Structure formats: C-alpha cells, structure tokens
C-alpha positions, 0 to 999 in steps of 0.5 A: 500499499502506498501513501503520498506525503505532502510537504510545505517547505520542510514541514509535513503538510498532509498525508494520503493513503492510496489504498483503493484510490483510482484517481485523485486531483491536486490543486488550489480549488477546494473541490480537489482531493488535495488542496494546496493553498497557494493560488499564485503558483498552483492552478485550480486543477493543477495535476491528477494522480491515476492508478493503473495495473500492469502485469499484476504490478500497482502503479501510479501516474502523475499528470499535469492538467494544463497548469500555469506553472507545471509540475517537476519531477526530481527537478525536471518539468514534465507533463506526466510521469510514472511515480516511484518512491525515488520521485520528488514531485514539486508543485509550487512550494509543496513537494509530494513524495510517494511512500510505500507503507509496510503492513503492521501485519507483515512486520509482526510476521517478520518479527515472529520469523526472526525470533523463531529463527533464533532458536 
C-alpha cells in the first residue's frame, strides 16, 4: 500500500493513503482531493494522480492538467510521469513523495520469523 506525503517547505503538510484510490486531483480549488493553498503558483486543478495495474503490478502516474506553472519531477518540468519512491514531485512551494507503507501484520510476521530462527 502506498501513501502520498505532502510537504510545505520542510514541514509535513498532509498525508494521504492511496489504498483503493483510482484517481485524485491536486490543486488550489477546494473541490480537489488534495488542496494546496497557494493560488499564485498552483492552478485550480493543477495535476492528477491515476492508478493503473500492469502485469499484476500496482502503479501510479501523475499528469499535469494544463497548469500555469507545471509540475517538476526530480527537478525536471514534465507533463506526466510514472511514480516511484525515488520521485520528488514539486508543485509550487509543495513537495509530494510516494512512500510504500509496510503492513503492520507483515512486520509482526517478520519479527515472529526472526525470533523463531534464533532458537
């Protein structure tokens, strides 16, 4: 399961789980799924993030929706990009990062396996 971590400057601004999400919108308008409060550098409907599955692999793509300022991925202004945990997405004064959340159940199972191997 993945989450989006949104930073304003160096401070965490918001966090959104992508569990079950097929599409979400990002922009300064309050109708967006993720509202970034900076209308001077962020368009009303700035970008969209979309889910797709390819070969059994869950993937997300970000796409600029014709915004004034665009989106930057790792410093490069791009129209769209397949997201990975290495991506740093800059929209105005905000940075968005994709993070994979490890299941608590999986972590507990790993700890159990480690402890049972020590015996």
